[in-house]
C-alpha positions in Angstrom: 0.0 0.0 0.0 1.3 3.4 -0.9 2.6 5.6 0.6 4.4 3.3 3.0 4.6 4.0 6.7 8.4 4.8 6.4 7.7 7.2 3.6 4.9 8.9 5.5 7.1 9.1 8.6 9.9 10.6 6.6 7.7 13.2 5.0 6.1 14.2 8.3 9.5 14.3 9.9 10.7 16.6 7.2 7.8 18.9 8.0 8.8 19.1 11.6 6.6 16.4 13.2 8.3 14.7 16.1 5.5 12.6 17.4 3.6 9.9 15.5 0.6 7.8 16.6 0.1 4.6 14.6 -3.3 3.1 14.7 -3.4 -0.1 12.7 -6.7 -0.5 10.8 -7.0 -4.3 11.3 -9.6 -6.2 13.3 -6.9 -8.1 15.3 -3.2 -8.4 15.9 -2.2 -11.0 13.3 1.2 -11.7 11.9 1.7 -8.3 10.2 1.1 -6.5 13.5 3.1 -8.9 15.7 6.1 -9.4 13.4 6.2 -6.9 10.5 5.1 -3.6 12.1 7.6 -3.7 15.0 10.4 -4.1 12.5 9.1 -1.2 10.4 8.8 1.0 13.5 12.3 0.2 14.7 13.7 1.0 11.2 11.9 4.4 11.4 13.3 5.0 14.9 16.8 4.2 13.7 16.5 6.8 11.0 14.8 9.5 13.1 16.1 9.1 16.7 14.1 12.1 18.1 10.8 10.9 16.6 8.4 9.5 19.2 6.3 6.8 17.8 3.3 5.3 19.7 1.7 2.1 18.3 -1.9 1.7 19.4 -3.8 -1.6 19.5 -5.5 -2.6 16.2 -8.7 -0.6 15.7 -10.7 -3.8 15.9 -9.5 -4.5 19.4 -10.3 -1.0 20.8 -13.2 -0.8 23.3 -15.1 1.8 21.4 -15.0 -0.1 18.1 -15.9 -3.4 19.9 -18.9 -1.6 21.4 -20.0 -0.2 18.1 -19.8 -3.6 16.4 -21.8 -5.2 19.2 -24.5 -2.5 18.9 -24.6 -3.0 15.1 -25.0 -6.8 15.6 -27.7 -6.4 18.2 -29.9 -4.3 15.9 
């Protein structure tokens, strides 16, 4: 998928951003989130040592989304 997370991080960093919040748009923490994403985030941190990166739980595991899904199913 384009642009990639490293490309986005580099562009934002060039604009002066020093804090990123990554919210994976997945229903759960599968292989990509457990194995691939940490490697990508570490590579970004290695390039931009003063960039703070917070990785949130996947959107499908967040309480508000789970509640919204449950309400939609209950209708």
